[in-house]
VOKE-646757 format. One record per atom (N, C-alpha, C, O): x, y, z; residue in one letter. Coordinates in steps of 0.05 Angstrom, whole numbers, padded with zeros to 5 digits, always signed. Example, Ala and Ser with C-alpha at 12.3 -4.5 7.8 and 13.67 -1.06 7.14 Angstrom:
REM VOKE-646757
+00264-00114+00156A +00246-00090+00156A +00264-00066+00156A +00285-00066+00169A +00257-00045+00142S +00273-00021+00143S +00258+00001+00157S +00268+00023+00161S 
***
This chain:
REM VOKE-646757
-01139-00152-00521M -01126-00154-00547M -01098-00143-00544M -01090-00132-00524M -01083-00146-00565T -01055-00138-00565T -01053-00110-00576T -01073-00097-00584T -01028-00100-00576D -01023-00072-00586D -01026-00070-00616D -01026-00048-00627D -01028-00092-00630T -01029-00091-00659T -01056-00079-00668T -01058-00068-00690T -01077-00081-00652F -01103-00070-00658F -01108-00045-00642F -01127-00044-00626F -01092-00025-00646R -01095+00000-00631R -01118+00016-00642R -01127+00012-00665R -01126+00035-00626N -01147+00053-00635N -01136+00070-00657N -01113+00080-00655N -01151+00073-00679S -01141+00089-00702S -01136+00118-00695S -01121+00131-00709S -01149+00128-00674A -01146+00156-00666A -01119+00160-00653A -01108+00183-00653A -01108+00139-00642D -01082+00141-00628D -01060+00134-00649D -01054+00110-00653D -01048+00154-00661T -01028+00148-00682T -01000+00150-00671T -00981+00144-00686T -00996+00160-00647S -00969+00163-00637S -00959+00135-00627S -00972+00121-00613S -00935+00129-00636P -00923+00103-00627P -00916+00105-00597P -00907+00126-00588P -00921+00083-00583Q -00914+00083-00555Q -00885+00075-00551Q -00877+00053-00560Q -00870+00092-00538E -00842+00086-00533E -00838+00081-00504E -00851+00093-00487E -00820+00063-00498P -00814+00059-00469P -00800+00083-00458P -00788+00099-00472P -00802+00086-00432E -00789+00109-00419E -00759+00108-00423E -00746+00087-00419E -00748+00130-00431R -00719+00131-00436R -00705+00139-00411R -00713+00157-00397R -00682+00126-00406Q -00665+00133-00383Q -00639+00143-00395Q -00632+00138-00418Q -00625+00157-00378A -00598+00165-00386A -00581+00140-00392A -00585+00120-00379A -00563+00142-00411P -00548+00118-00419P -00533+00105-00395P -00530+00080-00395P -00523+00120-00376D -00508+00109-00354D -00524+00108-00328D -00512+00105-00307D -00550+00110-00330A -00566+00110-00305A -00565+00084-00290A -00566+00083-00266A -00562+00062-00305H -00562+00036-00291H -00534+00027-00283H -00531+00007-00269H -00514+00042-00292V -00486+00035-00285V -00479+00050-00259V -00480+00074-00258V -00471+00034-00239R -00462+00046-00214R -00433+00054-00216R -00416+00039-00225R -00427+00078-00208K -00400+00088-00210K -00384+00077-00186K -00393+00079-00163K -00361+00066-00190R -00344+00055-00169R -00333+00078-00152R -00327+00099-00163R -00329+00073-00126P -00317+00094-00110P -00288+00100-00119P -00275+00083-00130P -00279+00124-00113L -00252+00133-00121L -00231+00114-00110L -00212+00107-00124L -00234+00105-00085R -00213+00089-00073R -00210+00062-00088R -00188+00052-00091R -00232+00051-00098L -00231+00026-00112L -00220+00030-00141L -00206+00012-00151L -00226+00053-00153R -00214+00059-00179R -00184+00062-00177R -00169+00053-00193R -00175+00077-00156L -00146+00080-00151L -00133+00053-00145L -00111+00048-00155L -00146+00036-00130A -00135+00009-00124A -00133-00007-00149A -00114-00022-00153A -00153-00005-00167F -00152-00020-00192F -00128-00011-00209F -00114-00028-00220F -00124+00015-00211I -00101+00025-00227I -00075+00017-00214I -00057+00007-00229I -00072+00020-00188L -00047+00011-00175L -00043-00019-00178L -00020-00027-00183L -00064-00034-00175G -00062-00063-00178G -00054-00071-00206G -00038-00090-00210G -00065-00057-00226A -00058-00063-00254A -00029-00057-00260A -00015-00072-00273A -00020-00034-00250V +00008-00026-00254V +00027-00046-00240V +00047-00054-00252V +00020-00053-00216W +00037-00072-00201W +00037-00099-00215W +00058-00112-00216W +00014-00108-00225T +00013-00134-00239T +00030-00133-00264T +00044-00152-00270T +00029-00111-00279L +00046-00108-00303L +00075-00109-00295L +00091-00121-00309L +00082-00095-00273Y +00110-00096-00264Y +00119-00125-00257Y +00140-00133-00265Y +00102-00140-00243I +00109-00167-00236I +00112-00184-00261I +00130-00201-00262I +00095-00181-00281I +00097-00196-00306I +00124-00189-00320I +00137-00207-00329I +00131-00164-00320L +00156-00156-00333L +00180-00167-00318L +00200-00174-00330L +00178-00168-00292V +00200-00180-00276V +00202-00210-00281V +00223-00221-00285V +00179-00224-00282L +00179-00253-00287L +00191-00260-00314L +00204-00280-00316L +00185-00244-00334F +00196-00249-00361F +00223-00236-00366F +00232-00235-00388F +00235-00225-00345K +00261-00212-00345K +00264-00191-00367K +00285-00188-00380K +00243-00175-00371V +00243-00154-00390V +00262-00132-00382V +00276-00121-00399V +00263-00125-00356F +00281-00105-00347F +00310-00113-00352F +00326-00096-00360F +00316-00138-00347F +00343-00148-00352F +00351-00146-00381F +00373-00139-00388F +00332-00152-00399L +00337-00150-00428L +00344-00121-00436L +00360-00117-00455L +00333-00102-00423F +00339-00074-00429F +00361-00062-00412F +00366-00038-00413F +00374-00078-00397G +00397-00069-00381G +00389-00053-00356G +00405-00038-00345G +00365-00057-00346I +00355-00043-00322I +00359-00062-00299I +00348-00084-00298I +00375-00053-00279V +00380-00069-00256V +00360-00062-00234V +00358-00039-00225V +00345-00082-00225I +00327-00078-00202I +00338-00095-00180I +00335-00120-00181I +00349-00082-00160Y +00361-00097-00138Y +00338-00111-00122Y +00315-00102-00122Y +00345-00132-00108P +00324-00145-00092P +00312-00127-00071P +00288-00128-00065P +00328-00109-00060V +00317-00089-00041V +00296-00071-00055V +00275-00066-00043V +00302-00063-00079A +00283-00046-00094A +00258-00061-00101A +00236-00051-00099A +00261-00086-00109H +00238-00103-00116H +00220-00106-00091H +00195-00104-00093H +00232-00112-00069R +00216-00115-00044R +00202-00089-00036R +00179-00089-00026R +00216-00067-00040A +00204-00041-00033A +00180-00035-00052A +00160-00024-00043A +00183-00041-00078I +00161-00037-00097I +00137-00053-00088I +00114-00043-00087I +00142-00078-00082C +00120-00096-00074C +00107-00088-00048C +00083-00089-00044C +00124-00080-00028A +00114-00071-00002A +00097-00046-00005A +00075-00043+00006A +00107-00026-00021G +00091-00002-00025G +00064-00007-00038G +00044+00004-00031G +00065-00025-00058A +00039-00032-00072A +00020-00046-00053A -00003-00040-00053A +00031-00066-00038L +00013-00081-00021L +00001-00065+00002L -00022-00067+00008L +00018-00048+00014V +00008-00031+00036V -00013-00012+00025V -00034-00008+00038V -00008+00001+00003S -00027+00020-00009S -00052+00006-00017S -00074+00017-00013S -00050-00018-00029L -00074-00033-00037L -00091-00040-00013L -00115-00039-00013L -00078-00049+00009A -00093-00056+00033A -00107-00031+00044A -00130-00034+00053A -00094-00008+00044L -00107+00016+00054L -00130+00025+00036L -00149+00037+00046L -00128+00020+00010L -00149+00029-00008L -00172+00010-00010L -00195+00019-00015L -00168-00015-00006T -00189-00035-00010T -00203-00044+00016T -00224-00057+00014T -00192-00039+00038L -00203-00048+00064L -00212-00023+00080L -00196-00005+00084L -00237-00024+00090P -00245-00001+00107P -00231-00001+00134P -00220-00021+00142P -00232+00021+00147R -00219+00024+00173R -00231+00006+00194R -00217-00005+00211R -00257+00003+00193R -00271-00015+00212R -00284-00037+00197R -00292-00034+00174R -00287-00060+00210K -00301-00082+00197K -00329-00075+00190K -00344-00064+00207K -00337-00080+00166G -00364-00073+00157G -00367-00043+00149G -00389-00034+00144G -00345-00029+00149G -00346+00000+00142G -00351+00004+00113G -00349-00015+00097G -00356+00028+00106S -00363+00035+00078S -00337+00042+00062S -00318+00053+00073S -00338+00034+00037L -00316+00041+00019L -00325+00063+00000L -00312+00068-00021L -00347+00077+00006A -00358+00097-00012A -00340+00121-00015A -00339+00133-00037A -00325+00128+00005R -00308+00152+00002R -00280+00145+00011R -00275+00125+00026R -00261+00161+00003L -00233+00157+00010L -00226+00177+00032L -00223+00201+00027L -00223+00168+00057P -00216+00187+00079P -00188+00199+00075P -00171+00186+00062P -00184+00222+00085W -00158+00236+00081W -00136+00220+00093W -00114+00219+00082W -00140+00207+00116Y -00118+00193+00129Y -00110+00168+00113Y -00086+00161+00113Y -00129+00155+00100D -00121+00133+00082D -00105+00142+00058D -00086+00130+00050D -00114+00165+00047A -00099+00176+00024A -00071+00184+00032A -00051+00179+00018A -00068+00197+00056V -00042+00206+00065V -00024+00181+00070V +00000+00181+00062V -00035+00161+00084M -00018+00137+00090M -00010+00122+00064M +00013+00113+00062M -00028+00120+00045A -00022+00106+00020A +00000+00122+00005A +00019+00110-00005A -00003+00148+00003L +00017+00164-00011L +00044+00163+00004L +00065+00162-00009L +00043+00164+00030W +00067+00163+00046W +00082+00137+00042W +00106+00136+00039W +00067+00115+00042A +00079+00089+00037A +00092+00087+00009A +00114+00077+00007A +00078+00098-00011L +00090+00098-00038L +00114+00116-00039L +00134+00109-00052L +00114+00139-00026A +00137+00157-00026A +00161+00144-00011A +00183+00146-00021A +00156+00132+00012A +00178+00120+00027A +00190+00097+00011A +00214+00094+00010A +00173+00080+00000C +00184+00058-00016C +00197+00068-00042C +00217+00056-00051C +00186+00089-00053G +00199+00101-00076G +00227+00112-00070G +00245+00110-00086G +00230+00123-00046Y +00257+00132-00037Y +00276+00108-00036Y +00299+00111-00045Y +00268+00086-00025V +00285+00062-00024V +00291+00052-00051V +00314+00045-00057V +00272+00052-00069V +00277+00042-00097V +00296+00061-00111V +00315+00051-00124V +00292+00087-00108W +00309+00106-00122W +00338+00105-00112W +00357+00109-00128W +00342+00100-00087N +00369+00100-00075N +00379+00072-00068N +00397+00070-00052N +00368+00052-00080A +00375+00024-00073A +00404+00018-00079A +00417+00004-00064A +00415+00030-00100D +00443+00024-00107D +00463+00034-00086D +00484+00022-00082D +00457+00056-00073T +00474+00066-00051T +00467+00053-00024T +00485+00049-00008T +00441+00048-00020L +00433+00037+00006L +00444+00009+00011L +00449+00001+00034L +00448-00007-00010I +00457-00034-00006I +00487-00035+00000I +00496-00056+00011I +00501-00014-00006Y +00530-00014-00001Y +00538+00000+00024Y +00561-00003+00034Y +00521+00017+00035E +00528+00031+00059E +00506+00028+00080E +00483+00026+00073E +00515+00028+00105W +00495+00025+00126W +00503+00045+00148W +00526+00048+00154W +00483+00058+00158G +00489+00077+00179G +00463+00086+00192G +00441+00076+00186G +00465+00105+00209D +00442+00117+00222D +00426+00133+00202D +00437+00145+00184D +00400+00134+00206A +00383+00150+00189A +00384+00179+00198A +00387+00185+00222A +00381+00197+00179N +00379+00226+00186N +00350+00232+00192N +00333+00214+00191N +00344+00257+00199W +00317+00264+00209W +00296+00259+00188W +00274+00250+00195W +00301+00266+00162W +00279+00262+00143W +00276+00233+00134W +00254+00225+00127W +00297+00217+00136Q +00294+00189+00132Q +00278+00176+00154Q +00263+00157+00150Q +00282+00186+00179M +00266+00177+00201M +00237+00184+00198M +00219+00168+00205M +00231+00207+00187I +00203+00215+00182I +00191+00197+00161I +00168+00188+00164I +00206+00192+00139L +00196+00174+00118L +00190+00147+00130L +00169+00135+00125L +00209+00136+00145A +00206+00110+00157A +00183+00109+00177A +00169+00089+00178A +00180+00130+00193G +00158+00131+00212G +00131+00131+00199G +00113+00117+00207G +00128+00146+00177G +00103+00146+00162G +00098+00119+00149G +00075+00110+00149G +00119+00107+00138F +00115+00080+00126F +00108+00060+00147F +00091+00043+00142F +00121+00061+00170T +00114+00043+00192T +00085+00046+00201T +00072+00026+00206T +00076+00071+00203A +00048+00075+00211A +00029+00064+00190A +00009+00051+00197A +00035+00068+00165A +00018+00057+00143A +00019+00027+00143A -00002+00014+00140A +00043+00015+00147L +00046-00014+00148L +00030-00026+00171L +00016-00046+00168L +00033-00014+00195M +00019-00024+00218M -00012-00022+00215M -00026-00040+00223M -00021-00001+00202E -00050+00002+00197E -00059-00019+00177E -00081-00031+00180E -00043-00024+00156A -00050-00044+00137A -00050-00072+00149A -00068-00088+00144A -00031-00078+00167V -00030-00103+00181V -00054-00106+00199V -00066-00127+00201V -00061-00084+00213R -00085-00085+00231R -00110-00091+00216R -00127-00106+00225R -00113-00079+00192R -00137-00083+00176R -00139-00112+00165R -00160-00123+00162R -00116-00123+00159T -00116-00150+00146T -00114-00172+00167T -00126-00193+00163T -00099-00168+00188S -00093-00191+00207S -00102-00186+00235S -00103-00205+00251S -00110-00162+00242G -00118-00156+00270G -00097-00141+00285G -00076-00133+00274G -00103-00137+00310L -00085-00120+00327L -00062-00136+00339L -00041-00123+00345L -00063-00162+00341A -00042-00177+00354A -00015-00175+00339A +00005-00170+00353A -00013-00177+00313P +00013-00174+00300P +00024-00146+00303P +00049-00142+00304P +00007-00126+00304V +00016-00098+00308V +00029-00095+00335V +00050-00083+00338V +00016-00106+00356I +00026-00104+00383I +00053-00119+00385I +00072-00109+00397I +00055-00142+00373L +00080-00158+00374L +00102-00143+00359L +00125-00142+00369L +00096-00131+00336S +00116-00117+00321S +00126-00093+00336S +00151-00088+00337S +00108-00077+00346L +00116-00053+00361L +00131-00060+00386L +00151-00046+00394L +00123-00081+00400G +00137-00090+00424G +00166-00099+00417G +00184-00093+00432G +00169-00113+00395A +00196-00122+00387A +00213-00098+00379A +00237-00098+00386A +00201-00078+00366F +00217-00054+00359F +00226-00039+00384F +00249-00031+00386F +00208-00035+00403F +00216-00020+00427F +00235-00036+00444F +00252-00024+00458F +00233-00062+00444Y +00254-00078+00457Y +00281-00075+00443Y +00302-00073+00456Y +00281-00074+00417F +00305-00069+00401F +00318-00043+00409F +00343-00041+00410F +00302-00022+00414V +00313+00004+00421V +00321+00006+00450V +00342+00016+00457V +00304-00005+00468Y +00308-00001+00497Y +00318-00026+00511Y +00315-00029+00535Y +00330-00045+00496S +00339-00070+00509S +00362-00066+00529S +00367-00084+00545S +00376-00043+00528D +00397-00038+00548D +00385-00032+00576D +00400-00031+00595D +00359-00027+00577L +00347-00020+00603L +00334-00045+00616L +00325-00043+00639L +00335-00068+00603F +00322-00092+00614F +00342-00106+00633F +00366-00103+00630F +00331-00120+00653P +00348-00134+00672P +00358-00161+00662P +00345-00174+00645P +00380-00170+00674G +00389-00198+00670G +00394-00206+00642G +00406-00191+00626G +00385-00230+00636F +00390-00242+00609F +00375-00227+00587F +00380-00232+00563F +00355-00210+00594L +00341-00195+00573L +00356-00170+00564L +00349-00158+00544L +00377-00163+00579M +00393-00139+00572M +00409-00144+00546M +00420-00165+00542M +00409-00124+00529S +00425-00124+00505S +00437-00097+00501S +00436-00080+00519S +00448-00092+00478T +00462-00066+00473T +00443-00043+00470T +00450-00021+00479T +00420-00047+00459G +00402-00024+00454G +00412-00007+00430G +00436-00007+00424G +00394+00007+00418F +00401+00024+00395F +00387+00050+00398F +00368+00053+00413F +00398+00070+00384T +00384+00096+00382T +00361+00093+00362T +00360+00074+00346T +00343+00112+00362Y +00322+00111+00342Y +00334+00114+00314Y +00324+00102+00295Y +00354+00131+00311A +00367+00134+00284A +00380+00108+00275A +00378+00101+00252A +00393+00094+00294G +00406+00068+00287G +00385+00047+00280G +00388+00032+00261G +00364+00046+00296A +00343+00026+00291A +00329+00032+00265A +00322+00013+00250A +00324+00057+00259T +00311+00065+00234T +00329+00058+00210T +00320+00049+00190T +00355+00064+00213G +00374+00057+00192G +00374+00027+00186G +00375+00019+00163G +00373+00011+00207W +00374-00018+00203W +00347-00028+00192W +00347-00044+00173W +00325-00017+00202M +00298-00027+00193M +00291-00017+00165M +00279-00032+00150M +00298+00008+00159F +00287+00020+00135F +00308+00023+00112F +00301+00022+00089F +00333+00028+00120L +00353+00034+00099L +00372+00012+00092L +00387+00014+00073L +00371-00010+00106S +00390-00032+00100S +00375-00054+00085S +00351-00053+00081S +00391-00073+00076G +00379-00096+00062G +00367-00116+00080G +00357-00137+00072G +00367-00110+00106E +00354-00127+00126E +00328-00112+00135E +00318-00096+00120E +00318-00117+00158G +00295-00103+00167G +00271-00107+00149G +00263-00130+00144G +00259-00086+00140Y +00235-00088+00123Y +00241-00102+00096Y +00224-00117+00086Y +00265-00098+00085W +00270-00107+00058W +00287-00133+00058W +00297-00141+00037W +00290-00145+00082G +00307-00169+00083G +00294-00193+00071G +00269-00195+00068G +00310-00211+00062G +00300-00236+00049G +00301-00258+00067G +00293-00280+00060G 
***
């Protein structure tokens, strides 16, 4: 029979087992929540750029600054959404991913903040600009490795070291060569290099 014909001695209504309201909801890992926030802010920025809202309010965003904003967001998103190893867990945010993502955002923020002076002057980088650029390069190379594999990283680093040490090569491979400060200034602080169009 059905429950409608219960024993008259049993007067208590039968209730289903109660669970905590959020027991069935899985909490997203911190790294994915941070990636969602960063992605939402970056998407809002892109929409505002597309509809020229900054221009309407008299805010000038140089192309170098725009590329730095996009590069910082993309590198940080790659580090937050992709595990270090294929098939790895996204359950926790390792300290090195957090450091590289923050470093990339700080380095790109420096370029955005100083874009008006960086586009008019070019020179060698000082020691702290080299540290910013080195951290950004490490984060960028790790993001490229996670998305595309090791080959583009090896090619990029080989090209950079050839750029610096080309004066040591024989014959037609010899070129002028640059100092690390000069190479960093060209790659990180000029409108060419990382931010070139």
